[in-house]
N, C-alpha and C positions, 0 to 999 in steps of 0.2 A: 417928770413925775406924774403929770396928769395922764400921760399915755397909758400908764398902768391902770388908770381908773376908767378908761374908755372901753365899754363892752363892744366886741365886734358883732357882726351880723348874726353869726351862729349862737353866740352867747345871749343876745337879745331875744332871739327866737326861742331859745331854751327857757329863759325866764318867762316869756309870754305863755308858753305851754304849761309851765309848772304853776303859775300864779293867776291864771284866768279863773273867773268865777264859773263854777259848774253847778247848775241848779240853784243859782243865787247864793252859793256859798263859796267864798274865796279864801284860800289858805293864807295864813299870816306869814309875812316875809321873815319874821323873827323865829318861827317854828322850823324853818328850813324845809327841805324836801327829801323824799325817800329816793334811794338809789337801788338799782337791781344788782343781783349777783349772777355770775356765770352758773348755769345749771349743769353743763356738761363740758367735756374736753379738758385740756391741761390746766385751764384757769378755773375749774369748778370750785365754787365757794368763794372765789375772790370777787371784789366789787367791780362791777362793769361800769366803766367811765366813758362817756362820750367825749369827743374832742372839746366841746364847749365846757364841760365840767372840768376836764383836765387842764384846760387853759386858764380857767378862773382859779383853780387850785394852785397852779404853778405861779400865778401872780399874787397869791395871798389873799384872794377875794373871798374864798370859802375854806372851811375846814371840814374834815370828815369825822363822824362819830360812828364807829362800828360796834354798836351795842345791840345784841339780839339778832333776830333774823333779817331785819330791814335796816341796812346802814343808812345814815342820813348825812346830808351836807347842809351846813349852816353858813350864812354870810358872816364874815368878820366885820369889824368896824370899817375897815378899808373897803370891803365889799358893799356895805351899806352906803358908803359915800359914793362908790361907783354907780350904784343904782340911782342915787339921788342925782348925780351928774347926768346919767343917761335919761332919767325922767324929765330933766329940764329941756330936752329936745321933744317938742310936742308930737313928733312923728313916731317916737319910740313906743309909747303906750297909749292906745286909744282910751280916753277917759270913760267912754261908755262901757268898756269892757274891763278896765283895770283901775277903776276909781279907788278901790280899797288899797291896792298896791301903791298908788300915787299918794294917798292920804298917809299911809305908814311911812313912806320914804320922805315925805315932806317934814316929818317930825324928827328925822335924823339930824343931829347937830353937824355943822360944817367942820 
């Protein structure tokens, strides 16, 4: 059961990129993150999913909201628990860069 809650290397790297502070502003883990759409080709208009996002979705860690022009992915309760478990490994998120993420995840119930 906890294997589903362990983020792999690509998933951790994806979360790091999406939730790092830029210009001292860090997005909230509860707001989710924007996804891109295919601009051309046979998948034009469909949501573009990286392997990390697809893997987290397949395991029920995130859900998709396709409202408006920018689809979003949000963490489920299971996904928030996975982030909390991942954050318990001090190597996963450097506190100097991800303190807000760590603070938010610390408040997630077990």
